[in-house]
FILONU-384899 format. One record per residue (C-alpha): residue in three letters; x, y, z. Coordinates in Angstrom, 3 decimals. Layout:
BEGIN
ALA | X | Y | Z
...
//
This chain:
BEGIN
MET | 0.147 | 0.165 | 0.066
GLU | 1.912 | 3.109 | -1.356
THR | 1.560 | 6.267 | 0.818
SER | 2.464 | 9.906 | 0.923
LEU | 3.369 | 11.967 | 3.856
VAL | 1.412 | 14.783 | 4.135
PRO | 1.658 | 17.892 | 6.662
PHE | -1.552 | 17.462 | 9.423
ALA | -2.217 | 20.939 | 8.679
GLU | -2.911 | 20.622 | 4.670
LEU | -5.869 | 17.701 | 5.835
LEU | -7.779 | 20.179 | 7.386
SER | -10.245 | 23.123 | 5.751
ALA | -10.888 | 24.758 | 9.525
VAL | -9.891 | 24.573 | 13.133
VAL | -12.107 | 25.872 | 15.443
ASP | -10.839 | 27.159 | 19.006
ASN | -11.785 | 29.201 | 21.671
ARG | -10.347 | 32.767 | 22.483
GLY | -6.946 | 31.314 | 24.267
ARG | -8.616 | 32.568 | 27.729
THR | -11.183 | 31.274 | 30.344
CYS | -14.370 | 32.098 | 29.185
PRO | -17.441 | 33.242 | 31.849
THR | -19.045 | 30.131 | 33.521
SER | -22.430 | 29.712 | 35.348
GLU | -24.280 | 26.832 | 37.288
SER | -26.249 | 26.015 | 34.634
GLY | -26.569 | 26.406 | 30.275
ILE | -24.328 | 24.722 | 27.811
PRO | -22.022 | 22.172 | 28.740
LEU | -18.485 | 23.555 | 28.212
ILE | -16.382 | 20.629 | 27.879
ALA | -12.559 | 20.694 | 29.047
THR | -9.657 | 18.734 | 28.518
ASN | -10.775 | 16.228 | 30.991
CYS | -13.526 | 15.193 | 28.881
ILE | -11.293 | 13.885 | 25.945
ARG | -9.872 | 10.263 | 26.500
ASN | -8.726 | 8.301 | 23.448
ASP | -11.263 | 5.120 | 25.386
SER | -13.822 | 6.476 | 23.879
LEU | -15.459 | 7.709 | 20.589
TYR | -17.047 | 11.108 | 22.019
PRO | -16.438 | 13.489 | 24.374
GLY | -17.476 | 12.846 | 28.005
TYR | -19.253 | 15.020 | 30.549
GLU | -17.812 | 14.251 | 33.954
LYS | -17.485 | 17.581 | 35.901
VAL | -18.383 | 19.661 | 33.007
ARG | -18.862 | 23.513 | 33.739
TYR | -21.302 | 25.544 | 32.051
VAL | -21.687 | 28.667 | 30.008
SER | -24.632 | 30.790 | 29.430
ARG | -26.571 | 31.189 | 25.974
ASP | -25.311 | 35.039 | 25.755
THR | -21.777 | 34.053 | 26.133
TYR | -22.199 | 30.915 | 24.090
GLU | -23.004 | 33.330 | 21.107
THR | -20.760 | 36.351 | 21.897
TRP | -17.802 | 34.500 | 23.211
PHE | -16.410 | 31.962 | 20.943
ARG | -14.342 | 32.656 | 17.592
GLY | -17.046 | 29.752 | 16.428
HIS | -18.390 | 25.804 | 17.370
PRO | -17.892 | 22.181 | 16.531
GLN | -19.547 | 20.651 | 13.959
PRO | -20.780 | 17.045 | 13.999
GLY | -18.009 | 15.210 | 12.605
ASP | -15.431 | 17.315 | 13.644
LEU | -12.779 | 15.810 | 15.708
ILE | -12.327 | 17.668 | 18.979
PHE | -7.961 | 17.784 | 19.819
VAL | -6.229 | 18.725 | 22.694
LEU | -3.136 | 21.188 | 22.695
LYS | -2.217 | 21.047 | 26.190
GLY | -1.708 | 18.990 | 29.506
THR | -2.817 | 15.535 | 27.731
PRO | -1.710 | 16.950 | 24.341
GLY | -3.061 | 14.566 | 20.917
ARG | -6.112 | 12.738 | 23.261
VAL | -9.172 | 13.473 | 20.438
CYS | -12.427 | 12.211 | 20.069
PHE | -15.591 | 12.819 | 17.361
ALA | -17.865 | 15.478 | 17.773
PRO | -21.216 | 13.819 | 18.066
ASP | -24.252 | 14.932 | 16.454
PRO | -26.075 | 16.868 | 17.860
ILE | -23.598 | 18.635 | 18.806
ASP | -25.006 | 20.152 | 22.431
PHE | -21.450 | 21.384 | 24.151
CYS | -19.089 | 24.112 | 23.484
ILE | -15.203 | 23.652 | 23.792
ALA | -13.135 | 25.359 | 26.318
GLN | -9.368 | 26.567 | 26.045
ASP | -6.481 | 23.986 | 25.511
MET | -8.575 | 22.149 | 22.550
VAL | -9.830 | 22.909 | 19.000
ALA | -12.274 | 20.960 | 17.095
LEU | -10.647 | 20.224 | 13.561
ARG | -12.521 | 19.955 | 10.046
ALA | -10.935 | 17.433 | 7.744
ASP | -10.799 | 18.356 | 4.174
GLU | -12.844 | 15.496 | 2.876
SER | -11.246 | 16.533 | -0.782
LYS | -7.817 | 15.085 | 0.654
VAL | -8.523 | 12.590 | 3.772
ASP | -11.258 | 10.478 | 5.205
PRO | -12.229 | 11.863 | 8.460
LYS | -12.513 | 8.408 | 9.968
TYR | -8.932 | 7.541 | 8.491
LEU | -7.781 | 10.544 | 9.801
PHE | -9.300 | 9.604 | 13.570
ALA | -8.136 | 6.841 | 13.523
LEU | -4.526 | 7.505 | 12.572
LEU | -4.255 | 10.279 | 14.980
ARG | -5.128 | 7.392 | 17.717
SER | -2.589 | 5.058 | 16.517
PRO | 0.491 | 4.703 | 18.691
GLN | 2.762 | 5.872 | 16.070
ILE | 1.281 | 9.098 | 15.518
GLN | 0.385 | 9.653 | 19.234
SER | 4.373 | 9.404 | 19.936
LYS | 5.448 | 11.657 | 17.259
ILE | 2.851 | 14.226 | 19.390
GLU | 4.199 | 13.432 | 22.520
GLN | 7.769 | 14.097 | 21.145
MET | 6.809 | 17.297 | 20.006
HIS | 5.308 | 18.418 | 22.981
VAL | 6.676 | 21.865 | 24.321
GLY | 7.180 | 23.249 | 27.648
THR | 8.455 | 22.068 | 30.667
LEU | 5.532 | 21.445 | 33.500
ILE | 2.956 | 21.029 | 31.122
PRO | 3.260 | 19.255 | 27.812
HIS | 1.113 | 21.396 | 25.024
PHE | 1.080 | 20.867 | 21.130
LYS | 1.407 | 24.313 | 19.409
LYS | -1.212 | 24.581 | 16.241
GLY | 2.271 | 25.901 | 14.801
ASP | 3.144 | 22.429 | 14.521
PHE | 0.507 | 21.249 | 12.700
ASP | 2.696 | 21.636 | 9.633
ARG | 5.243 | 19.503 | 11.332
LEU | 3.554 | 16.706 | 11.747
LEU | 3.468 | 14.361 | 8.537
LEU | 0.809 | 11.770 | 8.207
PRO | 0.826 | 8.916 | 5.958
ILE | -1.983 | 9.129 | 3.741
PRO | -2.486 | 6.035 | 1.795
ASN | -5.582 | 5.525 | -1.216
ARG | -8.804 | 6.668 | -0.668
SER | -9.950 | 3.150 | -0.715
ALA | -7.878 | 1.961 | 2.108
GLN | -8.451 | 5.039 | 4.053
ARG | -11.919 | 4.264 | 4.084
PHE | -11.574 | 0.704 | 4.761
ILE | -9.005 | 1.649 | 7.966
GLY | -11.254 | 4.293 | 9.089
ASP | -14.552 | 2.390 | 9.309
LEU | -12.642 | -0.831 | 10.551
TYR | -11.525 | 1.290 | 13.525
PHE | -14.249 | 3.241 | 14.007
THR | -16.866 | 0.202 | 13.794
LEU | -15.220 | -1.320 | 16.510
SER | -14.551 | 1.680 | 18.400
SER | -18.581 | 2.233 | 18.465
LYS | -18.876 | -1.545 | 19.346
ILE | -16.489 | -0.777 | 22.815
ASP | -18.788 | 2.118 | 23.194
LEU | -21.680 | 0.369 | 22.750
ASN | -21.069 | -2.154 | 25.631
THR | -20.104 | 1.137 | 27.797
ARG | -23.036 | 2.618 | 27.734
ILE | -24.926 | -0.622 | 27.658
ASN | -23.254 | -1.427 | 31.262
GLU | -23.804 | 2.318 | 32.346
ILE | -27.232 | 1.168 | 32.136
LEU | -27.191 | -2.114 | 33.767
GLU | -24.886 | -0.516 | 36.886
GLY | -27.733 | 2.063 | 37.115
MET | -30.671 | -0.605 | 37.219
ALA | -28.465 | -2.637 | 39.911
GLY | -28.167 | 0.360 | 41.938
VAL | -31.518 | 1.547 | 41.522
LEU | -33.013 | -1.809 | 42.361
PHE | -30.243 | -2.392 | 45.340
LYS | -31.295 | 1.286 | 46.840
SER | -34.781 | 0.483 | 46.737
TRP | -34.784 | -2.821 | 48.455
LEU | -31.992 | -2.687 | 50.383
VAL | -31.928 | 0.828 | 51.421
ASN | -35.121 | 2.567 | 51.641
PHE | -36.849 | -0.519 | 52.068
ASP | -39.716 | 0.121 | 49.415
PRO | -41.468 | -3.068 | 49.340
VAL | -41.681 | -3.706 | 52.796
ARG | -43.234 | 0.363 | 53.326
ALA | -45.759 | -0.769 | 50.443
LYS | -46.880 | -4.101 | 52.539
ALA | -46.762 | -2.348 | 55.703
GLU | -49.145 | 0.699 | 54.490
ASP | -51.081 | -1.902 | 52.103
ARG | -49.823 | -0.278 | 48.971
ALA | -49.562 | -1.973 | 45.719
PHE | -45.441 | -2.290 | 44.504
ALA | -44.921 | -4.097 | 40.974
LEU | -42.660 | -7.003 | 42.286
PRO | -42.931 | -10.879 | 41.039
PRO | -45.190 | -12.752 | 43.224
ALA | -42.476 | -15.009 | 44.010
LEU | -40.418 | -11.831 | 45.595
ALA | -42.783 | -10.188 | 46.690
GLU | -44.143 | -12.604 | 49.078
LEU | -40.843 | -12.900 | 50.947
PHE | -40.573 | -9.236 | 51.964
PRO | -41.898 | -9.007 | 55.320
ALA | -44.531 | -6.478 | 56.265
THR | -43.168 | -4.777 | 59.351
PHE | -40.167 | -3.117 | 61.149
GLN | -38.013 | -3.853 | 64.021
ASP | -35.367 | -1.208 | 65.709
SER | -31.357 | -2.391 | 65.191
ASP | -28.012 | -0.379 | 65.301
VAL | -28.695 | 1.378 | 62.557
GLY | -31.900 | 2.647 | 62.890
GLU | -35.486 | 0.765 | 61.965
ILE | -34.807 | -2.529 | 59.540
PRO | -37.328 | -4.876 | 58.050
SER | -38.227 | -7.456 | 60.542
GLY | -35.846 | -10.513 | 60.344
TRP | -33.431 | -8.708 | 59.125
THR | -30.079 | -8.160 | 60.588
THR | -27.020 | -5.743 | 60.454
ARG | -23.799 | -7.112 | 59.831
GLY | -20.675 | -4.825 | 59.312
LEU | -18.551 | -5.192 | 55.758
ASP | -15.679 | -7.217 | 57.666
GLU | -18.647 | -9.962 | 58.436
VAL | -20.037 | -9.985 | 55.329
ALA | -16.738 | -10.541 | 53.216
LEU | -12.676 | -10.967 | 53.080
PHE | -11.002 | -7.743 | 52.550
LEU | -7.286 | -9.378 | 51.325
ASN | -4.616 | -6.688 | 51.238
GLY | -2.458 | -6.659 | 48.449
LEU | 1.256 | -7.534 | 48.877
ALA | 4.223 | -4.952 | 48.548
LEU | 4.985 | -6.721 | 45.171
GLN | 8.459 | -4.754 | 44.600
LYS | 9.772 | -7.687 | 46.951
PHE | 8.555 | -10.169 | 44.576
PRO | 10.077 | -9.405 | 41.666
PRO | 9.249 | -11.570 | 38.151
LYS | 11.428 | -14.481 | 37.780
ASN | 12.099 | -17.680 | 35.530
GLY | 10.577 | -15.417 | 32.703
ARG | 6.942 | -15.602 | 34.059
SER | 5.561 | -12.577 | 35.334
LEU | 2.157 | -10.534 | 36.377
PRO | 1.169 | -6.793 | 35.581
VAL | 1.037 | -5.100 | 39.065
ILE | -2.206 | -3.492 | 39.886
LYS | -1.953 | -0.256 | 41.518
ILE | -4.569 | 2.141 | 42.279
ALA | -3.491 | 3.578 | 38.660
GLN | -4.431 | 0.474 | 37.060
LEU | -7.446 | 0.091 | 38.852
ARG | -8.776 | 3.615 | 37.926
THR | -8.670 | 2.642 | 34.026
GLU | -8.976 | -1.002 | 34.177
ASP | -5.975 | -0.701 | 32.457
VAL | -2.552 | -2.790 | 32.900
THR | -0.563 | -1.420 | 29.691
GLY | 2.361 | -0.129 | 31.113
ALA | 1.823 | -1.389 | 34.830
ASP | 4.910 | -3.090 | 36.877
SER | 5.484 | -6.683 | 36.425
ALA | 5.738 | -9.178 | 39.783
SER | 6.593 | -13.010 | 40.053
ALA | 4.042 | -15.203 | 38.564
ASP | 4.408 | -17.486 | 41.559
LEU | 2.488 | -15.717 | 44.020
SER | -0.444 | -17.497 | 46.575
PRO | -3.274 | -17.574 | 44.409
GLU | -5.539 | -15.498 | 46.775
TYR | -3.183 | -12.592 | 45.516
ILE | -3.652 | -12.966 | 42.077
VAL | -6.843 | -11.156 | 40.436
GLU | -8.902 | -12.412 | 37.656
ASP | -11.692 | -10.819 | 35.545
GLY | -15.008 | -10.691 | 37.914
ASP | -13.134 | -9.992 | 41.032
VAL | -14.091 | -6.817 | 43.297
LEU | -11.292 | -4.764 | 44.156
PHE | -11.530 | -1.577 | 46.878
SER | -8.682 | 0.672 | 47.233
TRP | -8.494 | 1.953 | 50.564
SER | -5.932 | 4.526 | 50.457
GLY | -5.705 | 7.561 | 48.045
SER | -8.122 | 7.239 | 45.630
LEU | -11.053 | 5.291 | 47.254
GLU | -12.821 | 3.367 | 44.632
CYS | -14.228 | 0.026 | 44.191
VAL | -14.922 | -1.514 | 40.442
LEU | -15.314 | -4.658 | 39.383
TRP | -12.053 | -5.764 | 37.710
ALA | -12.039 | -6.597 | 34.162
GLY | -8.470 | -5.755 | 33.042
GLY | -7.322 | -9.017 | 33.305
ARG | -5.071 | -11.507 | 34.821
GLY | -3.130 | -9.569 | 37.351
ALA | -0.970 | -9.169 | 40.803
LEU | -2.331 | -7.529 | 43.975
ASN | -0.568 | -4.860 | 45.309
GLN | -0.466 | -3.162 | 48.739
HIS | -3.134 | -0.324 | 49.302
LEU | -5.868 | -2.798 | 47.266
PHE | -8.575 | -5.284 | 49.050
LYS | -9.409 | -8.360 | 47.139
VAL | -12.979 | -8.463 | 48.201
THR | -14.750 | -12.308 | 48.462
SER | -17.025 | -13.970 | 50.590
ALA | -17.914 | -17.518 | 51.261
ALA | -21.291 | -16.711 | 52.476
TYR | -22.907 | -13.888 | 50.430
PRO | -23.338 | -13.055 | 46.417
LYS | -20.744 | -10.688 | 45.069
TRP | -23.260 | -8.004 | 44.197
PHE | -24.307 | -8.134 | 47.855
TYR | -20.745 | -6.695 | 49.019
PHE | -20.049 | -5.155 | 46.287
GLN | -23.037 | -2.503 | 46.839
TRP | -23.058 | -2.376 | 50.461
ILE | -19.037 | -1.262 | 49.415
ARG | -20.548 | 1.371 | 46.990
GLN | -23.226 | 2.603 | 49.249
HIS | -20.781 | 3.393 | 52.066
LEU | -18.184 | 4.730 | 49.181
ALA | -18.899 | 8.582 | 49.868
ASP | -18.210 | 8.058 | 53.896
PHE | -15.043 | 6.105 | 53.398
ARG | -14.040 | 8.708 | 51.055
GLY | -14.943 | 11.590 | 53.361
ILE | -13.146 | 9.817 | 56.179
ALA | -9.895 | 9.831 | 53.919
ALA | -9.994 | 12.803 | 53.472
GLY | -9.705 | 13.937 | 57.025
LYS | -6.781 | 12.307 | 57.428
ALA | -3.718 | 14.763 | 58.344
THR | -1.641 | 12.452 | 55.881
THR | -0.534 | 13.357 | 52.971
MET | -2.596 | 10.209 | 51.320
GLY | -5.939 | 9.540 | 52.844
HIS | -7.178 | 6.214 | 54.073
ILE | -9.439 | 4.139 | 55.795
GLN | -8.750 | 1.617 | 58.347
ARG | -10.205 | -1.990 | 59.464
HIS | -12.203 | -0.347 | 62.030
HIS | -13.632 | 1.487 | 59.740
LEU | -15.379 | -1.313 | 58.176
SER | -16.632 | -2.919 | 60.764
ALA | -18.293 | 0.825 | 61.667
ALA | -19.873 | 0.178 | 57.894
LYS | -22.860 | -1.547 | 58.741
ALA | -24.709 | -4.187 | 55.619
ILE | -28.189 | -4.803 | 56.291
VAL | -28.689 | -8.581 | 55.455
PRO | -32.574 | -9.710 | 54.470
SER | -33.389 | -13.631 | 55.469
GLY | -31.775 | -16.289 | 53.754
SER | -34.828 | -17.070 | 51.229
LEU | -34.963 | -13.354 | 49.942
LEU | -31.352 | -12.761 | 49.597
LYS | -31.136 | -16.453 | 47.369
GLU | -34.181 | -14.699 | 45.419
MET | -32.540 | -11.233 | 45.188
ASP | -29.862 | -13.261 | 43.713
ARG | -31.873 | -14.172 | 40.536
TYR | -32.023 | -10.615 | 39.538
PHE | -28.787 | -8.817 | 40.716
SER | -26.178 | -11.738 | 39.497
PRO | -27.352 | -11.507 | 36.115
LEU | -26.510 | -8.234 | 35.812
ILE | -22.948 | -8.063 | 37.612
ASP | -22.219 | -11.047 | 35.151
GLN | -23.174 | -9.123 | 32.379
ILE | -21.603 | -6.284 | 33.194
VAL | -17.975 | -8.061 | 33.816
GLN | -18.324 | -9.912 | 30.346
ASN | -19.069 | -6.670 | 28.542
LYS | -16.194 | -5.339 | 29.761
VAL | -13.943 | -8.290 | 28.827
ALA | -15.187 | -8.083 | 25.563
SER | -14.471 | -4.748 | 25.104
ARG | -11.043 | -5.441 | 25.983
SER | -10.499 | -7.854 | 23.593
ILE | -12.118 | -5.990 | 20.884
ALA | -9.595 | -3.144 | 21.750
ALA | -6.405 | -5.328 | 21.813
ILE | -7.606 | -6.332 | 18.183
ARG | -8.184 | -3.014 | 17.161
ASP | -5.276 | -1.600 | 18.453
ALA | -2.970 | -4.541 | 16.798
LEU | -4.346 | -4.007 | 13.377
LEU | -4.073 | -0.535 | 13.227
PRO | -0.409 | 0.448 | 12.988
ARG | -0.199 | -2.882 | 10.789
LEU | -2.686 | -1.183 | 8.871
VAL | -1.324 | 2.583 | 8.760
SER | 2.173 | 1.047 | 7.607
GLY | 1.146 | -1.162 | 5.421
GLU | 2.645 | -4.244 | 6.822
ILE | -0.797 | -5.859 | 6.502
ARG | -2.465 | -4.937 | 2.955
VAL | -6.061 | -3.382 | 2.921
PRO | -6.839 | -6.674 | 0.485
ASP | -5.810 | -8.858 | 3.151
ALA | -7.618 | -7.195 | 6.103
GLU | -10.921 | -7.308 | 3.779
ARG | -10.155 | -11.366 | 3.434
ILE | -9.465 | -11.690 | 7.592
SER | -12.661 | -9.285 | 8.946
GLY | -15.111 | -10.190 | 5.860
ARG | -15.495 | -6.446 | 4.965
SER | -15.377 | -4.836 | 1.571
VAL | -14.387 | -1.521 | 0.387
//
């Protein structure tokens, strides 16, 4: 596959930016997408921790606004991160980023997107960073970044393949958000707010399958955490589950050519072991993490996740949480229920790294229903948890295939006709 090297700037028909200054914000209005909203593991910008601008600011402050299909490109902080602008556009962009509009007479937008995401181009961008404290990539550098451009049919194939696989990952993410939301809503309704019990006590209808509804009591009793359903009990989290602290894995280096990636807080947050340290693979089995395990960081950034980043070694400052008596969803949801309190405790520690201690697990209570009701609840919760993990694992596999194919397609190591036969797709 023959390619020509073309300056990045020549492939663009428009570059839309903020005015290079912080714009006035308000408590509500139109979302202002900042650099933290752009990630290379998502097709589109996220909306976490966004600020807002008023309609007047939106109409008067900005030089222009992104259009659907533009590429939102980060210039400063994490230069090179790039996402597609969705359709419709319901946001504006902050400083330190630009919206890039591909010149479609010269390059396929999806190919340009895939190319900018490729390891070789990301590496080039990283090498062009200037600045000592905060890396940044100047708009003037667009002329210096040379991009390999093949023929249009190859561009379409590579761009469509990358976009299709990335869309599947995004779809799995959205499905998981829905499943996690469903599990959280059901858990809070049944085990925190006791909605079915209150409905029974007040002789109100409550939509539940009969086999489940009949197992909820109709009265309440006092407990050490206040009023709870009759016949239910309270247990400290450390009574419900085993919280196994990880090892100081620098003491267990790889040996005999066998190793596992070390799962630390950083890996927990991203569920990705790329670039992780390595440790011996010959650890006791309880310190080996598998997909589907519940991991809970008890210091620094307190998080609790259903791990799906692959097999690894459990580092210190992380708990692997298991239970022989209670289902996974039960202790996972109760940890999540107490997570805000745990974070408050950690934030109040007068140390460089806030943390919780074992006695905080004892003080945090789980409310435990009868065994028959818990078993019936499991029929609803366990499939949700299992599907969430399966979707995460599937997305990881798709991403691995996509990221392995992309540089080989771009470089011409795999010819497009060969890739067509492998994938069953045709340009």
